[in-house]
BATOR-915992 format. One record per residue (C-alpha): z, x, y; residue number from 1; chain; residue in one letter. Coordinates in nm, 3 decimals. Each point is the difference from the previous one (the first is absolute). Example, Ala and Ser with C-alpha at 12.3 -4.5 7.8 and 13.67 -1.06 7.14 Angstrom:
<recs>
@zz=0.780	xx=1.230	yy=-0.450	fiza=1	marti=A	tiro=A
@zz=-0.066	xx=0.137	yy=0.344	fiza=2	marti=A	tiro=S
</recs>
This chain:
<recs>
@zz=-2.243	xx=1.314	yy=-6.096	fiza=1	marti=A	tiro=M
@zz=-0.023	xx=0.142	yy=0.353	fiza=2	marti=A	tiro=K
@zz=0.233	xx=-0.120	yy=0.271	fiza=3	marti=A	tiro=S
@zz=-0.144	xx=-0.233	yy=0.264	fiza=4	marti=A	tiro=K
@zz=0.017	xx=0.284	yy=0.254	fiza=5	marti=A	tiro=E
@zz=-0.211	xx=0.219	yy=-0.227	fiza=6	marti=A	tiro=Q
@zz=-0.260	xx=-0.266	yy=-0.063	fiza=7	marti=A	tiro=R
@zz=-0.004	xx=-0.200	yy=0.323	fiza=8	marti=A	tiro=G
@zz=-0.135	xx=-0.349	yy=-0.054	fiza=9	marti=A	tiro=M
@zz=-0.112	xx=0.064	yy=-0.355	fiza=10	marti=A	tiro=V
@zz=0.132	xx=-0.308	yy=-0.176	fiza=11	marti=A	tiro=P
@zz=0.248	xx=0.032	yy=-0.280	fiza=12	marti=A	tiro=D
@zz=-0.240	xx=-0.022	yy=-0.288	fiza=13	marti=A	tiro=L
@zz=0.211	xx=-0.014	yy=-0.315	fiza=14	marti=A	tiro=P
@zz=-0.124	xx=0.189	yy=-0.301	fiza=15	marti=A	tiro=F
@zz=-0.210	xx=-0.202	yy=-0.241	fiza=16	marti=A	tiro=S
@zz=-0.075	xx=0.149	yy=-0.340	fiza=17	marti=A	tiro=G
@zz=-0.287	xx=-0.245	yy=-0.043	fiza=18	marti=A	tiro=E
@zz=-0.153	xx=0.097	yy=0.336	fiza=19	marti=A	tiro=R
@zz=0.054	xx=0.370	yy=-0.076	fiza=20	marti=A	tiro=S
@zz=-0.172	xx=-0.031	yy=-0.338	fiza=21	marti=A	tiro=N
@zz=-0.289	xx=-0.193	yy=0.156	fiza=22	marti=A	tiro=L
@zz=-0.041	xx=0.271	yy=0.265	fiza=23	marti=A	tiro=A
@zz=0.003	xx=0.274	yy=-0.263	fiza=24	marti=A	tiro=K
@zz=-0.246	xx=-0.194	yy=-0.216	fiza=25	marti=A	tiro=S
@zz=-0.239	xx=-0.047	yy=0.290	fiza=26	marti=A	tiro=I
@zz=0.012	xx=0.369	yy=0.089	fiza=27	marti=A	tiro=V
@zz=-0.036	xx=0.103	yy=-0.364	fiza=28	marti=A	tiro=L
@zz=-0.306	xx=-0.216	yy=-0.055	fiza=29	marti=A	tiro=H
@zz=-0.155	xx=0.049	yy=0.346	fiza=30	marti=A	tiro=A
@zz=0.041	xx=0.377	yy=0.030	fiza=31	marti=A	tiro=F
@zz=0.092	xx=0.171	yy=-0.328	fiza=32	marti=A	tiro=R
@zz=-0.289	xx=0.083	yy=-0.232	fiza=33	marti=A	tiro=N
@zz=-0.248	xx=-0.060	yy=0.281	fiza=34	marti=A	tiro=T
@zz=-0.205	xx=0.225	yy=0.226	fiza=35	marti=A	tiro=L
@zz=0.331	xx=0.120	yy=0.144	fiza=36	marti=A	tiro=L
@zz=0.081	xx=0.170	yy=-0.333	fiza=37	marti=A	tiro=E
@zz=-0.338	xx=0.175	yy=0.011	fiza=38	marti=A	tiro=D
@zz=0.067	xx=0.123	yy=0.354	fiza=39	marti=A	tiro=I
@zz=0.348	xx=0.116	yy=-0.107	fiza=40	marti=A	tiro=H
@zz=-0.137	xx=0.189	yy=-0.300	fiza=41	marti=A	tiro=A
@zz=-0.061	xx=0.371	yy=0.019	fiza=42	marti=A	tiro=G
@zz=0.198	xx=0.298	yy=0.108	fiza=43	marti=A	tiro=R
@zz=0.286	xx=-0.052	yy=0.242	fiza=44	marti=A	tiro=E
@zz=-0.024	xx=0.190	yy=0.326	fiza=45	marti=A	tiro=V
@zz=0.313	xx=0.200	yy=0.077	fiza=46	marti=A	tiro=R
@zz=0.131	xx=0.155	yy=0.317	fiza=47	marti=A	tiro=S
@zz=0.241	xx=0.291	yy=0.037	fiza=48	marti=A	tiro=K
@zz=0.131	xx=-0.144	yy=0.329	fiza=49	marti=A	tiro=T
@zz=0.018	xx=-0.358	yy=-0.124	fiza=50	marti=A	tiro=G
@zz=-0.179	xx=-0.113	yy=0.318	fiza=51	marti=A	tiro=R
@zz=-0.350	xx=0.083	yy=-0.133	fiza=52	marti=A	tiro=F
@zz=-0.078	xx=0.192	yy=0.320	fiza=53	marti=A	tiro=D
@zz=-0.073	xx=0.297	yy=-0.228	fiza=54	marti=A	tiro=D
@zz=-0.264	xx=-0.185	yy=-0.207	fiza=55	marti=A	tiro=V
@zz=-0.369	xx=-0.018	yy=0.085	fiza=56	marti=A	tiro=K
@zz=-0.305	xx=-0.155	yy=-0.164	fiza=57	marti=A	tiro=V
@zz=-0.296	xx=0.238	yy=-0.013	fiza=58	marti=A	tiro=V
@zz=-0.337	xx=-0.170	yy=0.047	fiza=59	marti=A	tiro=T
@zz=-0.352	xx=0.135	yy=0.054	fiza=60	marti=A	tiro=P
@zz=0.051	xx=-0.094	yy=0.366	fiza=61	marti=A	tiro=Y
@zz=0.333	xx=0.179	yy=0.047	fiza=62	marti=A	tiro=G
@zz=0.368	xx=-0.047	yy=-0.069	fiza=63	marti=A	tiro=E
@zz=0.185	xx=-0.325	yy=0.069	fiza=64	marti=A	tiro=I
@zz=0.379	xx=-0.005	yy=0.032	fiza=65	marti=A	tiro=P
@zz=0.145	xx=-0.212	yy=-0.282	fiza=66	marti=A	tiro=W
@zz=0.181	xx=-0.231	yy=0.244	fiza=67	marti=A	tiro=N
@zz=-0.336	xx=-0.087	yy=0.160	fiza=68	marti=A	tiro=E
@zz=-0.181	xx=-0.076	yy=-0.326	fiza=69	marti=A	tiro=V
@zz=-0.061	xx=-0.363	yy=-0.096	fiza=70	marti=A	tiro=S
@zz=0.133	xx=-0.030	yy=-0.352	fiza=71	marti=A	tiro=H
@zz=-0.186	xx=-0.321	yy=-0.077	fiza=72	marti=A	tiro=I
@zz=-0.351	xx=-0.094	yy=0.109	fiza=73	marti=A	tiro=S
@zz=-0.082	xx=-0.321	yy=0.184	fiza=74	marti=A	tiro=D
@zz=-0.192	xx=-0.123	yy=-0.305	fiza=75	marti=A	tiro=E
@zz=0.291	xx=0.080	yy=-0.233	fiza=76	marti=A	tiro=Q
@zz=0.243	xx=-0.179	yy=0.233	fiza=77	marti=A	tiro=M
@zz=-0.231	xx=-0.301	yy=0.022	fiza=78	marti=A	tiro=R
@zz=-0.036	xx=-0.016	yy=-0.380	fiza=79	marti=A	tiro=T
@zz=0.377	xx=0.035	yy=-0.047	fiza=80	marti=A	tiro=L
@zz=0.082	xx=-0.275	yy=0.250	fiza=81	marti=A	tiro=M
@zz=-0.261	xx=-0.242	yy=-0.138	fiza=82	marti=A	tiro=I
@zz=0.136	xx=0.052	yy=-0.351	fiza=83	marti=A	tiro=G
@zz=0.361	xx=-0.040	yy=0.115	fiza=84	marti=A	tiro=A
@zz=-0.075	xx=-0.320	yy=0.190	fiza=85	marti=A	tiro=V
@zz=-0.190	xx=-0.146	yy=-0.294	fiza=86	marti=A	tiro=N
@zz=0.281	xx=0.088	yy=-0.242	fiza=87	marti=A	tiro=T
@zz=0.273	xx=-0.142	yy=0.225	fiza=88	marti=A	tiro=V
@zz=-0.210	xx=-0.313	yy=0.058	fiza=89	marti=A	tiro=Y
@zz=-0.035	xx=-0.048	yy=-0.375	fiza=90	marti=A	tiro=T
@zz=0.374	xx=0.054	yy=-0.065	fiza=91	marti=A	tiro=I
@zz=0.091	xx=-0.246	yy=0.276	fiza=92	marti=A	tiro=L
@zz=-0.234	xx=-0.258	yy=-0.155	fiza=93	marti=A	tiro=A
@zz=0.232	xx=-0.011	yy=-0.303	fiza=94	marti=A	tiro=F
@zz=0.355	xx=-0.001	yy=0.146	fiza=95	marti=A	tiro=P
@zz=0.144	xx=-0.153	yy=-0.316	fiza=96	marti=A	tiro=H
@zz=-0.105	xx=0.295	yy=-0.218	fiza=97	marti=A	tiro=L
@zz=0.218	xx=0.307	yy=-0.050	fiza=98	marti=A	tiro=K
@zz=-0.208	xx=0.312	yy=0.039	fiza=99	marti=A	tiro=F
@zz=0.103	xx=0.333	yy=-0.146	fiza=100	marti=A	tiro=R
@zz=0.245	xx=0.176	yy=0.230	fiza=101	marti=A	tiro=S
@zz=0.041	xx=0.377	yy=-0.024	fiza=102	marti=A	tiro=P
@zz=0.325	xx=0.143	yy=-0.128	fiza=103	marti=A	tiro=T
@zz=0.176	xx=0.287	yy=0.171	fiza=104	marti=A	tiro=G
@zz=-0.118	xx=-0.089	yy=0.349	fiza=105	marti=A	tiro=W
@zz=0.243	xx=-0.051	yy=0.287	fiza=106	marti=A	tiro=N
@zz=0.081	xx=-0.358	yy=0.088	fiza=107	marti=A	tiro=E
@zz=-0.197	xx=-0.133	yy=0.295	fiza=108	marti=A	tiro=A
@zz=0.161	xx=-0.007	yy=0.346	fiza=109	marti=A	tiro=E
@zz=-0.099	xx=-0.189	yy=0.313	fiza=110	marti=A	tiro=P
@zz=-0.254	xx=0.188	yy=0.211	fiza=111	marti=A	tiro=D
@zz=0.136	xx=0.031	yy=0.354	fiza=112	marti=A	tiro=E
@zz=-0.345	xx=0.029	yy=0.155	fiza=113	marti=A	tiro=G
@zz=-0.112	xx=-0.325	yy=-0.161	fiza=114	marti=A	tiro=M
@zz=0.325	xx=-0.173	yy=0.096	fiza=115	marti=A	tiro=L
@zz=-0.048	xx=0.118	yy=0.359	fiza=116	marti=A	tiro=T
@zz=-0.351	xx=-0.147	yy=-0.002	fiza=117	marti=A	tiro=M
@zz=0.145	xx=-0.325	yy=-0.134	fiza=118	marti=A	tiro=I
@zz=0.263	xx=0.001	yy=0.278	fiza=119	marti=A	tiro=A
@zz=-0.271	xx=0.068	yy=0.259	fiza=120	marti=A	tiro=L
@zz=-0.196	xx=-0.299	yy=-0.129	fiza=121	marti=A	tiro=S
@zz=0.287	xx=-0.228	yy=0.099	fiza=122	marti=A	tiro=G
@zz=0.060	xx=-0.114	yy=-0.358	fiza=123	marti=A	tiro=A
@zz=0.365	xx=0.111	yy=0.023	fiza=124	marti=A	tiro=L
@zz=0.062	xx=-0.168	yy=0.335	fiza=125	marti=A	tiro=G
@zz=-0.027	xx=0.098	yy=0.364	fiza=126	marti=A	tiro=E
@zz=0.308	xx=0.225	yy=0.002	fiza=127	marti=A	tiro=A
@zz=-0.134	xx=0.208	yy=-0.290	fiza=128	marti=A	tiro=A
@zz=-0.342	xx=0.024	yy=0.166	fiza=129	marti=A	tiro=R
@zz=0.149	xx=0.114	yy=0.331	fiza=130	marti=A	tiro=A
@zz=0.222	xx=0.259	yy=-0.170	fiza=131	marti=A	tiro=E
@zz=-0.292	xx=0.135	yy=-0.204	fiza=132	marti=A	tiro=A
@zz=-0.210	xx=0.032	yy=0.317	fiza=133	marti=A	tiro=E
@zz=0.285	xx=0.180	yy=0.179	fiza=134	marti=A	tiro=A
@zz=0.044	xx=0.243	yy=-0.293	fiza=135	marti=A	tiro=K
@zz=-0.373	xx=0.076	yy=-0.001	fiza=136	marti=A	tiro=L
@zz=0.000	xx=0.065	yy=0.375	fiza=137	marti=A	tiro=K
@zz=0.304	xx=0.228	yy=-0.036	fiza=138	marti=A	tiro=A
@zz=-0.184	xx=0.213	yy=-0.259	fiza=139	marti=A	tiro=R
@zz=-0.288	xx=0.069	yy=0.238	fiza=140	marti=A	tiro=V
</recs>
């Protein structure tokens, strides 16, 4: 676990195997074997530099640098998000059931961005909200 200095006002969120398995189950069912797998299918694009500044997409209208190409269409993103929301909604409707959790995945960890948003909401108290605001201002 990170030190308080490393994580700011991120609360000490102790590891929960049950919460980790639920998170992995939600992601498995909401994203794996969905449109995302179809988008991921195909040949992997490689770069000699590792920065992809040497890769271009050739179209009938000219070349597009790889780093400027949208890798998922608006319609694909919309379909993916609708499916994910519907799947998560269905899983949350049955909290007493144990859904299949993938094996071999890393355990879940708290997401600092989400915890910062929670701190900014005031849910962790005024001191946490003020510190989160100060950290955001310092980044800018």
